[in-house]
Structures are given as structure tokens and as C-alpha cells.
C-alpha positions in Angstrom: 0.1 0.1 0.0 2.5 2.1 0.8 5.2 1.8 -1.8 1.4 2.0 -4.4 0.9 5.6 -2.8 4.6 6.5 -3.1 5.1 5.3 -6.7 2.2 7.3 -7.9 3.8 9.8 -6.0 6.9 9.7 -7.6 5.1 9.2 -11.4 3.1 12.1 -10.8 6.3 14.2 -9.7 8.0 12.4 -12.9 5.0 13.7 -15.5 5.0 17.4 -14.4 8.8 17.6 -14.8 8.6 15.6 -18.3 5.6 18.6 -19.5 8.6 21.1 -18.1 11.1 19.5 -20.6 9.1 19.5 -23.6 8.1 22.6 -22.9 11.9 23.4 -22.9 12.3 21.2 -26.4 9.7 23.1 -28.1 10.9 26.2 -27.1 14.3 25.0 -28.0 15.9 25.7 -25.0 16.4 21.6 -24.3 18.0 19.3 -27.0 15.2 17.8 -28.9 17.1 14.9 -29.1 17.0 14.0 -25.6 14.3 11.6 -24.4 11.9 14.0 -22.3 10.7 11.0 -19.7 14.2 9.4 -19.2 15.9 13.0 -18.4 12.7 14.1 -16.3 13.0 10.7 -14.7 16.9 11.5 -13.8 16.4 14.6 -12.6 13.3 13.2 -9.7 15.8 10.2 -9.3 18.8 12.2 -8.8 17.3 14.7 -6.2 15.9 11.7 -4.6 19.2 10.0 -4.7 21.1 13.1 -3.3 18.4 13.9 0.0 18.8 9.9 1.2 23.2 10.1 0.7 22.4 13.3 3.2 20.7 11.4 5.5 22.9 8.7 5.5 26.0 10.1 5.5 24.5 13.0 7.9 25.9 15.8 6.0 25.1 17.9 2.7 27.5 17.6 1.2 25.1 15.1 -2.0 22.5 18.3 -1.8 25.1 20.6 -2.4 26.3 18.6 -5.6 22.8 18.1 -6.6 22.5 22.4 -6.2 25.4 22.9 -8.2 23.8 20.8 -10.9 20.4 23.0 -10.6 22.3 26.0 -10.9 24.1 24.8 -13.9 20.6 23.6 -15.3 19.0 27.4 -14.4 15.4 28.0 -13.0 14.2 25.2 -15.6 14.9 22.9 -12.1 12.4 24.9 -9.7 9.7 22.9 -11.7 11.2 19.4 -9.4 11.3 21.6 -6.1 7.8 23.1 -6.6 6.5 19.5 -7.4 8.4 17.7 -4.6 7.1 20.0 -2.1 3.6 19.0 -3.0 2.3 21.8 -3.9 -0.8 21.8 -6.4 -0.1 25.0 -8.5 0.5 24.5 -12.1 3.7 24.3 -13.1 3.2 26.1 -16.6 5.1 28.0 -17.8 8.1 25.7 -17.1 10.3 27.1 -19.6 13.3 29.3 -17.5 16.7 29.3 -18.4 18.1 25.7 -19.9 21.3 25.7 -22.0 20.5 24.0 -25.4 23.9 22.3 -25.0 22.8 19.5 -22.4 
């Protein structure tokens, strides 16, 4: 029951991030050859991994590393934080600053 609920939450969060990725691709801010579902899944998993490492290591190194990466991506990734916080806000427009070189 708990696993099913968590799976549903992660799936919804990933869909929200994927929507933002697609917006960025349409705007030419994210390379079109990157699979939006794969990138969204990676970002969600990377965040969750950083949170887990911070808890296990009892320090903020993993979160700081994720933040460095997030800053490189620009404000686009603020959608991840909004979705993670459980906000019900619509995440559009999601496209912000996201380098087409990624």
C-alpha cells in the first residue's frame, strides 16, 4: 500500500517535470534529441538520491552537489522543487533558463 502510493507520487512528479522538459524542447532551450521522460526520471531520481545520501552521510555534501547541477540547469529545475514540495500549482510556464547545450 505504501509502495503503491509512493510509486504514484513519483510518477506524478515525473510527469510534471517531463511536461516542463517538453516545453523547453519546444522553445529550443533543451535539445530535442533528449528523451523527455528519461531526463525527467533522471532529475527526480537524482534529487531523491541526493536526499537519501544526505541522510545516510549525515551531511549536506550530496545536496550541495545536486544544487550545483541544478544551478547549471538554471531556474528550469525549480519545477522539480515545486513538485517535490507537493504544491498543487500548475507548473506552467515551466520553461525558464535551460541551456540548449545539455
